[in-house]
PQR file with spaces between the fields and no chain letter, atoms N, CA, C, O and H, PARSE charges and radii, in Angstrom:
ATOM       1  N    MET     1      18.220   36.372  -23.676 -0.4000 1.5000
ATOM       2  CA   MET     1      16.920   37.458  -23.608 -0.0000 2.0000
ATOM       3  C    MET     1      16.235   37.839  -24.886  0.5500 1.7000
ATOM       4  O    MET     1      16.688   38.115  -25.997 -0.5500 1.4000
ATOM       5  N    SER     2      15.375   37.795  -24.552 -0.4000 1.5000
ATOM       6  CA   SER     2      14.726   38.338  -25.984 -0.0000 2.0000
ATOM       7  C    SER     2      14.073   39.588  -25.376  0.5500 1.7000
ATOM       8  O    SER     2      13.685   40.058  -24.306 -0.5500 1.4000
ATOM       9  H    SER     2      15.007   37.571  -23.649  0.4000 1.0000
ATOM      10  N    GLN     3      14.242   39.990  -27.398 -0.4000 1.5000
ATOM      11  CA   GLN     3      13.462   41.371  -26.532 -0.0000 2.0000
ATOM      12  C    GLN     3      12.493   41.550  -27.860  0.5500 1.7000
ATOM      13  O    GLN     3      12.572   41.331  -29.069 -0.5500 1.4000
ATOM      14  H    GLN     3      14.557   39.609  -28.267  0.4000 1.0000
ATOM      15  N    SER     4      11.290   42.213  -26.682 -0.4000 1.5000
ATOM      16  CA   SER     4      10.107   42.538  -27.283 -0.0000 2.0000
ATOM      17  C    SER     4      10.114   43.948  -28.178  0.5500 1.7000
ATOM      18  O    SER     4      10.880   44.890  -27.977 -0.5500 1.4000
ATOM      19  H    SER     4      11.226   42.391  -25.700  0.4000 1.0000
ATOM      20  N    ALA     5       8.954   43.870  -29.348 -0.4000 1.5000
ATOM      21  CA   ALA     5       8.680   45.059  -30.364 -0.0000 2.0000
ATOM      22  C    ALA     5       7.792   45.800  -28.960  0.5500 1.7000
ATOM      23  O    ALA     5       7.119   45.297  -28.060 -0.5500 1.4000
ATOM      24  H    ALA     5       8.332   43.105  -29.512  0.4000 1.0000
ATOM      25  N    PRO     6       8.299   47.697  -29.407 -0.5600 1.5000
ATOM      26  CA   PRO     6       7.860   48.370  -28.777  0.2800 2.0000
ATOM      27  C    PRO     6       6.322   48.263  -29.591  0.5500 1.7000
ATOM      28  O    PRO     6       6.058   48.211  -30.792 -0.5500 1.4000
ATOM      29  N    PRO     7       5.295   48.253  -28.153 -0.5600 1.5000
ATOM      30  CA   PRO     7       3.918   47.842  -28.008  0.2800 2.0000
ATOM      31  C    PRO     7       2.954   48.252  -29.566  0.5500 1.7000
ATOM      32  O    PRO     7       2.008   47.492  -29.772 -0.5500 1.4000
ATOM      33  N    ARG     8       3.130   49.145  -30.386 -0.4000 1.5000
ATOM      34  CA   ARG     8       2.607   49.817  -31.395 -0.0000 2.0000
ATOM      35  C    ARG     8       3.378   49.443  -32.680  0.5500 1.7000
ATOM      36  O    ARG     8       2.936   49.572  -33.822 -0.5500 1.4000
ATOM      37  H    ARG     8       3.899   49.762  -30.218  0.4000 1.0000
ATOM      38  N    ALA     9       4.890   48.845  -32.252 -0.4000 1.5000
ATOM      39  CA   ALA     9       5.688   48.364  -33.649 -0.0000 2.0000
ATOM      40  C    ALA     9       4.754   47.580  -34.680  0.5500 1.7000
ATOM      41  O    ALA     9       4.698   47.939  -35.857 -0.5500 1.4000
ATOM      42  H    ALA     9       5.249   48.740  -31.324  0.4000 1.0000
ATOM      43  N    ASN    10       4.252   46.833  -34.345 -0.4000 1.5000
ATOM      44  CA   ASN    10       3.137   46.166  -35.443 -0.0000 2.0000
ATOM      45  C    ASN    10       1.549   46.753  -35.172  0.5500 1.7000
ATOM      46  O    ASN    10       1.022   46.489  -36.253 -0.5500 1.4000
ATOM      47  H    ASN    10       4.298   46.542  -33.390  0.4000 1.0000
ATOM      48  N    GLN    11       0.869   47.172  -34.629 -0.4000 1.5000
ATOM      49  CA   GLN    11      -0.133   48.112  -35.086 -0.0000 2.0000
ATOM      50  C    GLN    11      -0.753   48.644  -36.319  0.5500 1.7000
ATOM      51  O    GLN    11      -0.455   49.797  -36.629 -0.5500 1.4000
ATOM      52  H    GLN    11       1.297   47.386  -33.751  0.4000 1.0000
ATOM      53  N    PRO    12      -1.590   47.965  -37.090 -0.5600 1.5000
ATOM      54  CA   PRO    12      -1.671   48.183  -38.550  0.2800 2.0000
ATOM      55  C    PRO    12      -2.968   49.904  -38.246  0.5500 1.7000
ATOM      56  O    PRO    12      -3.792   49.947  -37.332 -0.5500 1.4000
ATOM      57  N    ARG    13      -2.790   50.830  -39.086 -0.4000 1.5000
ATOM      58  CA   ARG    13      -3.068   52.198  -39.305 -0.0000 2.0000
ATOM      59  C    ARG    13      -3.941   52.360  -39.955  0.5500 1.7000
ATOM      60  O    ARG    13      -3.520   51.858  -40.997 -0.5500 1.4000
ATOM      61  H    ARG    13      -2.121   50.795  -39.828  0.4000 1.0000
ATOM      62  N    LEU    14      -4.770   52.650  -40.137 -0.4000 1.5000
ATOM      63  CA   LEU    14      -5.911   53.114  -41.689 -0.0000 2.0000
ATOM      64  C    LEU    14      -6.704   54.226  -41.915  0.5500 1.7000
ATOM      65  O    LEU    14      -7.271   54.913  -41.065 -0.5500 1.4000
ATOM      66  H    LEU    14      -5.112   53.059  -39.290  0.4000 1.0000
ATOM      67  N    CYS    15      -6.705   54.342  -42.972 -0.4000 1.5000
ATOM      68  CA   CYS    15      -7.394   55.522  -43.405 -0.0000 2.0000
ATOM      69  C    CYS    15      -8.740   55.659  -44.188  0.5500 1.7000
ATOM      70  O    CYS    15      -8.852   55.330  -45.369 -0.5500 1.4000
ATOM      71  H    CYS    15      -6.245   53.784  -43.663  0.4000 1.0000
ATOM      72  N    PHE    16      -9.969   56.282  -43.265 -0.4000 1.5000
ATOM      73  CA   PHE    16     -10.437   55.882  -44.204 -0.0000 2.0000
ATOM      74  C    PHE    16     -11.162   57.681  -45.424  0.5500 1.7000
ATOM      75  O    PHE    16     -11.206   58.855  -45.056 -0.5500 1.4000
ATOM      76  H    PHE    16      -9.878   56.549  -42.305  0.4000 1.0000
ATOM      77  N    ILE    17     -11.554   57.105  -46.724 -0.4000 1.5000
ATOM      78  CA   ILE    17     -11.488   58.697  -47.018 -0.0000 2.0000
ATOM      79  C    ILE    17     -12.842   58.881  -47.702  0.5500 1.7000
ATOM      80  O    ILE    17     -12.958   58.545  -48.880 -0.5500 1.4000
ATOM      81  H    ILE    17     -11.518   56.152  -47.023  0.4000 1.0000
ATOM      82  N    GLY    18     -13.754   59.337  -47.105 -0.4000 1.5000
ATOM      83  CA   GLY    18     -14.807   59.888  -47.153 -0.0000 2.0000
ATOM      84  C    GLY    18     -15.485   58.667  -45.708  0.5500 1.7000
ATOM      85  O    GLY    18     -15.499   57.451  -45.520 -0.5500 1.4000
ATOM      86  H    GLY    18     -13.660   59.610  -46.148  0.4000 1.0000
ATOM      87  N    PHE    19     -16.007   60.027  -44.906 -0.4000 1.5000
ATOM      88  CA   PHE    19     -16.538   59.224  -43.268 -0.0000 2.0000
ATOM      89  C    PHE    19     -17.861   59.097  -42.937  0.5500 1.7000
ATOM      90  O    PHE    19     -18.186   59.425  -41.796 -0.5500 1.4000
ATOM      91  H    PHE    19     -15.996   61.016  -45.060  0.4000 1.0000
ATOM      92  N    GLY    20     -19.074   58.503  -44.046 -0.4000 1.5000
ATOM      93  CA   GLY    20     -20.630   58.264  -43.694 -0.0000 2.0000
ATOM      94  C    GLY    20     -20.989   57.283  -43.281  0.5500 1.7000
ATOM      95  O    GLY    20     -20.309   56.630  -42.489 -0.5500 1.4000
ATOM      96  H    GLY    20     -18.810   58.237  -44.973  0.4000 1.0000
ATOM      97  N    GLU    21     -21.781   57.031  -43.569 -0.4000 1.5000
ATOM      98  CA   GLU    21     -22.320   55.509  -42.641 -0.0000 2.0000
ATOM      99  C    GLU    21     -21.314   54.650  -42.549  0.5500 1.7000
ATOM     100  O    GLU    21     -20.687   54.395  -41.521 -0.5500 1.4000
ATOM     101  H    GLU    21     -22.333   57.562  -44.212  0.4000 1.0000
ATOM     102  N    ALA    22     -21.122   54.127  -43.772 -0.4000 1.5000
ATOM     103  CA   ALA    22     -20.548   52.817  -44.061 -0.0000 2.0000
ATOM     104  C    ALA    22     -19.200   52.883  -43.304  0.5500 1.7000
ATOM     105  O    ALA    22     -18.761   51.949  -42.633 -0.5500 1.4000
ATOM     106  H    ALA    22     -21.631   54.334  -44.607  0.4000 1.0000
ATOM     107  N    GLY    23     -18.556   54.133  -43.485 -0.4000 1.5000
ATOM     108  CA   GLY    23     -17.014   54.240  -43.007 -0.0000 2.0000
ATOM     109  C    GLY    23     -17.049   54.755  -41.333  0.5500 1.7000
ATOM     110  O    GLY    23     -16.104   54.697  -40.547 -0.5500 1.4000
ATOM     111  H    GLY    23     -18.912   54.891  -44.030  0.4000 1.0000
ATOM     112  N    GLN    24     -17.818   55.040  -41.183 -0.4000 1.5000
ATOM     113  CA   GLN    24     -18.212   55.287  -39.376 -0.0000 2.0000
ATOM     114  C    GLN    24     -18.200   53.394  -38.872  0.5500 1.7000
ATOM     115  O    GLN    24     -17.419   53.045  -37.987 -0.5500 1.4000
ATOM     116  H    GLN    24     -18.585   55.087  -41.822  0.4000 1.0000
ATOM     117  N    ALA    25     -18.956   52.545  -39.421 -0.4000 1.5000
ATOM     118  CA   ALA    25     -19.210   51.149  -39.030 -0.0000 2.0000
ATOM     119  C    ALA    25     -18.265   50.654  -39.475  0.5500 1.7000
ATOM     120  O    ALA    25     -17.859   50.139  -38.433 -0.5500 1.4000
ATOM     121  H    ALA    25     -19.591   52.828  -40.140  0.4000 1.0000
ATOM     122  N    LEU    26     -17.838   50.487  -39.912 -0.4000 1.5000
ATOM     123  CA   LEU    26     -16.418   49.691  -40.303 -0.0000 2.0000
ATOM     124  C    LEU    26     -15.484   50.470  -39.189  0.5500 1.7000
ATOM     125  O    LEU    26     -14.819   49.884  -38.335 -0.5500 1.4000
ATOM     126  H    LEU    26     -18.168   50.905  -40.758  0.4000 1.0000
ATOM     127  N    ALA    27     -15.527   51.291  -39.285 -0.4000 1.5000
ATOM     128  CA   ALA    27     -14.060   52.128  -38.292 -0.0000 2.0000
ATOM     129  C    ALA    27     -14.811   51.825  -36.641  0.5500 1.7000
ATOM     130  O    ALA    27     -14.280   51.941  -35.537 -0.5500 1.4000
ATOM     131  H    ALA    27     -16.067   51.767  -39.978  0.4000 1.0000
ATOM     132  N    GLY    28     -15.951   51.487  -36.926 -0.4000 1.5000
ATOM     133  CA   GLY    28     -17.037   50.664  -35.044 -0.0000 2.0000
ATOM     134  C    GLY    28     -16.434   50.006  -35.120  0.5500 1.7000
ATOM     135  O    GLY    28     -15.418   50.228  -34.461 -0.5500 1.4000
ATOM     136  H    GLY    28     -16.383   51.393  -37.824  0.4000 1.0000
ATOM     137  N    GLY    29     -16.438   48.778  -35.849 -0.4000 1.5000
ATOM     138  CA   GLY    29     -16.049   46.931  -36.233 -0.0000 2.0000
ATOM     139  C    GLY    29     -14.764   47.491  -35.807  0.5500 1.7000
ATOM     140  O    GLY    29     -14.665   47.624  -34.587 -0.5500 1.4000
ATOM     141  H    GLY    29     -17.264   48.598  -36.384  0.4000 1.0000
ATOM     142  N    LEU    30     -13.645   47.890  -36.584 -0.4000 1.5000
ATOM     143  CA   LEU    30     -12.510   47.723  -36.572 -0.0000 2.0000
ATOM     144  C    LEU    30     -11.754   48.072  -35.095  0.5500 1.7000
ATOM     145  O    LEU    30     -10.931   47.297  -34.608 -0.5500 1.4000
ATOM     146  H    LEU    30     -13.725   47.782  -37.575  0.4000 1.0000
ATOM     147  N    ARG    31     -12.165   49.402  -34.422 -0.4000 1.5000
ATOM     148  CA   ARG    31     -11.669   49.228  -33.029 -0.0000 2.0000
ATOM     149  C    ARG    31     -12.199   48.898  -32.013  0.5500 1.7000
ATOM     150  O    ARG    31     -11.795   49.217  -30.895 -0.5500 1.4000
ATOM     151  H    ARG    31     -12.834   50.031  -34.817  0.4000 1.0000
ATOM     152  N    GLU    32     -13.088   48.277  -32.229 -0.4000 1.5000
ATOM     153  CA   GLU    32     -13.150   46.788  -31.708 -0.0000 2.0000
ATOM     154  C    GLU    32     -12.484   45.830  -31.730  0.5500 1.7000
ATOM     155  O    GLU    32     -12.386   45.126  -30.725 -0.5500 1.4000
ATOM     156  H    GLU    32     -13.416   48.018  -33.137  0.4000 1.0000
ATOM     157  N    ALA    33     -11.773   45.508  -33.010 -0.4000 1.5000
ATOM     158  CA   ALA    33     -10.517   44.657  -32.888 -0.0000 2.0000
ATOM     159  C    ALA    33      -9.651   44.854  -32.919  0.5500 1.7000
ATOM     160  O    ALA    33      -8.783   43.999  -33.093 -0.5500 1.4000
ATOM     161  H    ALA    33     -11.853   46.080  -33.826  0.4000 1.0000
ATOM     162  N    GLY    34      -9.362   46.425  -32.723 -0.4000 1.5000
ATOM     163  CA   GLY    34      -8.214   46.735  -31.392 -0.0000 2.0000
ATOM     164  C    GLY    34      -7.607   47.379  -32.619  0.5500 1.7000
ATOM     165  O    GLY    34      -6.398   47.425  -32.394 -0.5500 1.4000
ATOM     166  H    GLY    34     -10.066   47.120  -32.582  0.4000 1.0000
ATOM     167  N    ILE    35      -7.945   48.072  -34.202 -0.4000 1.5000
ATOM     168  CA   ILE    35      -7.225   48.591  -34.447 -0.0000 2.0000
ATOM     169  C    ILE    35      -7.009   49.659  -33.740  0.5500 1.7000
ATOM     170  O    ILE    35      -8.055   50.075  -33.242 -0.5500 1.4000
ATOM     171  H    ILE    35      -8.927   48.034  -34.385  0.4000 1.0000
ATOM     172  N    ALA    36      -5.503   50.673  -33.323 -0.4000 1.5000
ATOM     173  CA   ALA    36      -5.347   51.830  -32.577 -0.0000 2.0000
ATOM     174  C    ALA    36      -6.049   53.204  -33.129  0.5500 1.7000
ATOM     175  O    ALA    36      -7.012   53.945  -32.933 -0.5500 1.4000
ATOM     176  H    ALA    36      -4.653   50.335  -33.727  0.4000 1.0000
ATOM     177  N    GLU    37      -4.905   53.027  -33.950 -0.4000 1.5000
ATOM     178  CA   GLU    37      -4.519   54.323  -35.210 -0.0000 2.0000
ATOM     179  C    GLU    37      -5.361   54.238  -36.462  0.5500 1.7000
ATOM     180  O    GLU    37      -4.874   53.884  -37.536 -0.5500 1.4000
ATOM     181  H    GLU    37      -4.122   52.425  -34.110  0.4000 1.0000
ATOM     182  N    ILE    38      -6.855   54.626  -36.282 -0.4000 1.5000
ATOM     183  CA   ILE    38      -8.067   54.994  -37.511 -0.0000 2.0000
ATOM     184  C    ILE    38      -7.888   57.144  -38.112  0.5500 1.7000
ATOM     185  O    ILE    38      -7.713   58.163  -37.445 -0.5500 1.4000
ATOM     186  H    ILE    38      -7.250   54.914  -35.410  0.4000 1.0000
ATOM     187  N    ALA    39      -7.949   57.056  -38.652 -0.4000 1.5000
ATOM     188  CA   ALA    39      -7.934   58.199  -39.933 -0.0000 2.0000
ATOM     189  C    ALA    39      -9.092   57.903  -40.672  0.5500 1.7000
ATOM     190  O    ALA    39      -9.555   56.776  -40.846 -0.5500 1.4000
ATOM     191  H    ALA    39      -8.091   56.228  -39.195  0.4000 1.0000
ATOM     192  N    ALA    40      -9.815   59.621  -41.360 -0.4000 1.5000
ATOM     193  CA   ALA    40     -10.567   59.856  -42.005 -0.0000 2.0000
ATOM     194  C    ALA    40     -10.318   61.452  -42.954  0.5500 1.7000
ATOM     195  O    ALA    40     -10.076   62.575  -42.512 -0.5500 1.4000
ATOM     196  H    ALA    40      -9.438   60.536  -41.219  0.4000 1.0000
ATOM     197  N    PHE    41     -10.464   61.066  -44.126 -0.4000 1.5000
ATOM     198  CA   PHE    41     -10.802   62.704  -44.574 -0.0000 2.0000
ATOM     199  C    PHE    41     -12.357   62.295  -45.021  0.5500 1.7000
ATOM     200  O    PHE    41     -12.748   61.163  -45.305 -0.5500 1.4000
ATOM     201  H    PHE    41     -10.660   60.153  -44.485  0.4000 1.0000
ATOM     202  N    ASP    42     -13.185   63.604  -45.002 -0.4000 1.5000
ATOM     203  CA   ASP    42     -14.135   63.582  -45.785 -0.0000 2.0000
ATOM     204  C    ASP    42     -14.334   65.165  -45.854  0.5500 1.7000
ATOM     205  O    ASP    42     -14.112   65.757  -44.798 -0.5500 1.4000
ATOM     206  H    ASP    42     -12.867   64.524  -44.771  0.4000 1.0000
ATOM     207  N    ILE    43     -14.753   65.989  -47.039 -0.4000 1.5000
ATOM     208  CA   ILE    43     -14.788   66.905  -47.524 -0.0000 2.0000
ATOM     209  C    ILE    43     -16.289   67.833  -46.189  0.5500 1.7000
ATOM     210  O    ILE    43     -16.597   68.981  -45.868 -0.5500 1.4000
ATOM     211  H    ILE    43     -14.933   65.508  -47.897  0.4000 1.0000
ATOM     212  N    ALA    44     -16.700   66.568  -45.896 -0.4000 1.5000
ATOM     213  CA   ALA    44     -17.580   67.506  -44.990 -0.0000 2.0000
ATOM     214  C    ALA    44     -17.358   67.068  -43.334  0.5500 1.7000
ATOM     215  O    ALA    44     -18.140   66.776  -42.429 -0.5500 1.4000
ATOM     216  H    ALA    44     -16.449   65.635  -46.157  0.4000 1.0000
ATOM     217  N    GLY    45     -15.941   67.177  -43.435 -0.4000 1.5000
ATOM     218  CA   GLY    45     -15.671   67.037  -42.008 -0.0000 2.0000
ATOM     219  C    GLY    45     -15.824   67.567  -40.618  0.5500 1.7000
ATOM     220  O    GLY    45     -15.726   66.998  -39.531 -0.5500 1.4000
ATOM     221  H    GLY    45     -15.305   67.414  -44.170  0.4000 1.0000
ATOM     222  N    ALA    46     -16.233   69.483  -41.111 -0.4000 1.5000
ATOM     223  CA   ALA    46     -16.845   70.293  -39.960 -0.0000 2.0000
ATOM     224  C    ALA    46     -17.654   69.644  -39.761  0.5500 1.7000
ATOM     225  O    ALA    46     -17.483   69.403  -38.566 -0.5500 1.4000
ATOM     226  H    ALA    46     -16.312   69.946  -41.994  0.4000 1.0000
ATOM     227  N    GLU    47     -18.789   68.939  -40.163 -0.4000 1.5000
ATOM     228  CA   GLU    47     -20.356   69.208  -40.162 -0.0000 2.0000
ATOM     229  C    GLU    47     -20.485   68.034  -38.817  0.5500 1.7000
ATOM     230  O    GLU    47     -19.640   67.147  -38.695 -0.5500 1.4000
ATOM     231  H    GLU    47     -18.928   69.134  -41.134  0.4000 1.0000
ATOM     232  N    PRO    48     -21.316   68.138  -38.136 -0.5600 1.5000
ATOM     233  CA   PRO    48     -21.790   67.536  -36.972  0.2800 2.0000
ATOM     234  C    PRO    48     -21.288   66.349  -37.053  0.5500 1.7000
ATOM     235  O    PRO    48     -20.423   65.831  -36.347 -0.5500 1.4000
ATOM     236  N    ARG    49     -22.345   65.581  -38.688 -0.4000 1.5000
ATOM     237  CA   ARG    49     -22.372   64.493  -39.040 -0.0000 2.0000
ATOM     238  C    ARG    49     -21.386   63.402  -39.500  0.5500 1.7000
ATOM     239  O    ARG    49     -21.395   62.224  -39.855 -0.5500 1.4000
ATOM     240  H    ARG    49     -23.048   66.001  -39.261  0.4000 1.0000
ATOM     241  N    VAL    50     -20.687   64.238  -39.341 -0.4000 1.5000
ATOM     242  CA   VAL    50     -18.918   64.064  -39.569 -0.0000 2.0000
ATOM     243  C    VAL    50     -18.562   63.815  -38.528  0.5500 1.7000
ATOM     244  O    VAL    50     -18.743   62.702  -38.034 -0.5500 1.4000
ATOM     245  H    VAL    50     -20.679   65.195  -39.053  0.4000 1.0000
ATOM     246  N    ARG    51     -17.882   64.910  -37.836 -0.4000 1.5000
ATOM     247  CA   ARG    51     -17.425   64.995  -36.505 -0.0000 2.0000
ATOM     248  C    ARG    51     -17.899   64.227  -35.265  0.5500 1.7000
ATOM     249  O    ARG    51     -17.162   63.695  -34.435 -0.5500 1.4000
ATOM     250  H    ARG    51     -17.735   65.814  -38.236  0.4000 1.0000
ATOM     251  N    GLU    52     -18.862   64.242  -35.265 -0.4000 1.5000
ATOM     252  CA   GLU    52     -19.315   63.585  -33.785 -0.0000 2.0000
ATOM     253  C    GLU    52     -18.994   62.063  -33.833  0.5500 1.7000
ATOM     254  O    GLU    52     -18.586   61.420  -32.865 -0.5500 1.4000
ATOM     255  H    GLU    52     -19.460   64.674  -35.940  0.4000 1.0000
ATOM     256  N    PRO    53     -19.144   61.745  -34.628 -0.5600 1.5000
ATOM     257  CA   PRO    53     -19.012   60.042  -34.622  0.2800 2.0000
ATOM     258  C    PRO    53     -17.902   59.644  -34.720  0.5500 1.7000
ATOM     259  O    PRO    53     -17.579   58.480  -34.481 -0.5500 1.4000
ATOM     260  N    ALA    54     -16.882   60.828  -35.207 -0.4000 1.5000
ATOM     261  CA   ALA    54     -15.402   60.404  -35.734 -0.0000 2.0000
ATOM     262  C    ALA    54     -15.106   60.592  -33.799  0.5500 1.7000
ATOM     263  O    ALA    54     -14.509   59.769  -33.104 -0.5500 1.4000
ATOM     264  H    ALA    54     -17.144   61.773  -35.401  0.4000 1.0000
ATOM     265  N    THR    55     -15.774   61.997  -33.285 -0.4000 1.5000
ATOM     266  CA   THR    55     -15.182   61.992  -32.313 -0.0000 2.0000
ATOM     267  C    THR    55     -15.568   60.379  -30.961  0.5500 1.7000
ATOM     268  O    THR    55     -14.714   59.936  -30.193 -0.5500 1.4000
ATOM     269  H    THR    55     -16.258   62.666  -33.850  0.4000 1.0000
ATOM     270  N    ARG    56     -16.774   59.943  -31.050 -0.4000 1.5000
ATOM     271  CA   ARG    56     -17.481   59.322  -30.621 -0.0000 2.0000
ATOM     272  C    ARG    56     -16.188   57.620  -30.344  0.5500 1.7000
ATOM     273  O    ARG    56     -15.986   56.992  -29.305 -0.5500 1.4000
ATOM     274  H    ARG    56     -17.468   60.304  -31.674  0.4000 1.0000
ATOM     275  N    LEU    57     -15.540   57.377  -31.881 -0.4000 1.5000
ATOM     276  CA   LEU    57     -14.913   56.354  -32.500 -0.0000 2.0000
ATOM     277  C    LEU    57     -13.551   56.333  -32.136  0.5500 1.7000
ATOM     278  O    LEU    57     -12.821   55.342  -32.113 -0.5500 1.4000
ATOM     279  H    LEU    57     -15.703   57.887  -32.725  0.4000 1.0000
ATOM     280  N    GLY    58     -13.255   57.525  -31.846 -0.4000 1.5000
ATOM     281  CA   GLY    58     -12.034   58.213  -31.390 -0.0000 2.0000
ATOM     282  C    GLY    58     -10.814   58.138  -33.193  0.5500 1.7000
ATOM     283  O    GLY    58      -9.650   57.832  -33.453 -0.5500 1.4000
ATOM     284  H    GLY    58     -13.848   58.330  -31.865  0.4000 1.0000
ATOM     285  N    VAL    59     -11.911   58.577  -33.886 -0.4000 1.5000
ATOM     286  CA   VAL    59     -10.799   58.887  -35.256 -0.0000 2.0000
ATOM     287  C    VAL    59     -10.112   60.004  -35.461  0.5500 1.7000
ATOM     288  O    VAL    59     -10.601   61.027  -34.982 -0.5500 1.4000
ATOM     289  H    VAL    59     -12.856   58.826  -33.675  0.4000 1.0000
ATOM     290  N    ARG    60      -9.217   60.080  -35.981 -0.4000 1.5000
ATOM     291  CA   ARG    60      -9.146   60.812  -36.387 -0.0000 2.0000
ATOM     292  C    ARG    60      -9.210   61.834  -37.284  0.5500 1.7000
ATOM     293  O    ARG    60      -9.080   61.239  -38.354 -0.5500 1.4000
ATOM     294  H    ARG    60      -8.820   59.249  -36.370  0.4000 1.0000
ATOM     295  N    LEU    61      -9.313   62.850  -37.501 -0.4000 1.5000
ATOM     296  CA   LEU    61     -10.551   63.981  -38.629 -0.0000 2.0000
ATOM     297  C    LEU    61      -8.965   64.695  -39.334  0.5500 1.7000
ATOM     298  O    LEU    61      -8.175   65.508  -38.855 -0.5500 1.4000
ATOM     299  H    LEU    61      -9.418   63.332  -36.632  0.4000 1.0000
ATOM     300  N    ALA    62      -8.978   64.087  -40.421 -0.4000 1.5000
ATOM     301  CA   ALA    62      -7.608   65.209  -41.390 -0.0000 2.0000
ATOM     302  C    ALA    62      -8.404   66.324  -41.767  0.5500 1.7000
ATOM     303  O    ALA    62      -9.619   66.448  -41.928 -0.5500 1.4000
ATOM     304  H    ALA    62      -9.620   63.427  -40.811  0.4000 1.0000
ATOM     305  N    ALA    63      -7.497   67.065  -41.866 -0.4000 1.5000
ATOM     306  CA   ALA    63      -7.780   68.237  -43.162 -0.0000 2.0000
ATOM     307  C    ALA    63      -7.502   68.229  -44.616  0.5500 1.7000
ATOM     308  O    ALA    63      -7.958   69.126  -45.324 -0.5500 1.4000
ATOM     309  H    ALA    63      -6.511   66.964  -41.735  0.4000 1.0000
ATOM     310  N    SER    64      -6.813   67.315  -45.084 -0.4000 1.5000
ATOM     311  CA   SER    64      -6.718   66.903  -46.134 -0.0000 2.0000
ATOM     312  C    SER    64      -6.387   65.828  -47.018  0.5500 1.7000
ATOM     313  O    SER    64      -6.310   65.075  -46.048 -0.5500 1.4000
ATOM     314  H    SER    64      -6.442   66.585  -44.509  0.4000 1.0000
ATOM     315  N    LEU    65      -6.108   65.034  -48.028 -0.4000 1.5000
ATOM     316  CA   LEU    65      -5.829   63.424  -48.513 -0.0000 2.0000
ATOM     317  C    LEU    65      -4.893   63.463  -47.795  0.5500 1.7000
ATOM     318  O    LEU    65      -5.022   62.698  -46.838 -0.5500 1.4000
ATOM     319  H    LEU    65      -6.171   65.646  -48.816  0.4000 1.0000
ATOM     320  N    GLY    66      -3.106   64.546  -47.827 -0.4000 1.5000
ATOM     321  CA   GLY    66      -1.980   64.480  -47.216 -0.0000 2.0000
ATOM     322  C    GLY    66      -1.603   63.879  -46.451  0.5500 1.7000
ATOM     323  O    GLY    66      -0.815   62.936  -46.381 -0.5500 1.4000
ATOM     324  H    GLY    66      -3.002   65.167  -48.604  0.4000 1.0000
ATOM     325  N    GLU    67      -2.563   64.786  -45.369 -0.4000 1.5000
ATOM     326  CA   GLU    67      -2.566   64.641  -43.980 -0.0000 2.0000
ATOM     327  C    GLU    67      -3.266   63.317  -43.365  0.5500 1.7000
ATOM     328  O    GLU    67      -2.961   62.890  -42.251 -0.5500 1.4000
ATOM     329  H    GLU    67      -3.203   65.552  -45.426  0.4000 1.0000
ATOM     330  N    ALA    68      -4.224   62.715  -44.188 -0.4000 1.5000
ATOM     331  CA   ALA    68      -4.606   61.472  -43.855 -0.0000 2.0000
ATOM     332  C    ALA    68      -3.894   60.076  -43.892  0.5500 1.7000
ATOM     333  O    ALA    68      -4.492   59.067  -43.518 -0.5500 1.4000
ATOM     334  H    ALA    68      -4.472   63.062  -45.093  0.4000 1.0000
C-alpha cells in the first residue's frame, strides 16, 4: 500500500516584501502556475492600490514583516 502526502504538503509558500506593480505581476503569474499560498507585506497595505489587487489575486496581506 502506498502512502500519499497530504495535498498541500509539498506546496511552496511565497511572501513578497512590497506589493507594487512588479509584485502584483509576479503574484499573478505564480498563482496561474499553481502556487496556492502567497502573502505580501507592504507599508501601504491599507491603500486600495495594494489591497484591491491582493484581494483579486488571492494574496494574503500581512500587517507586519513578522506576520508575513
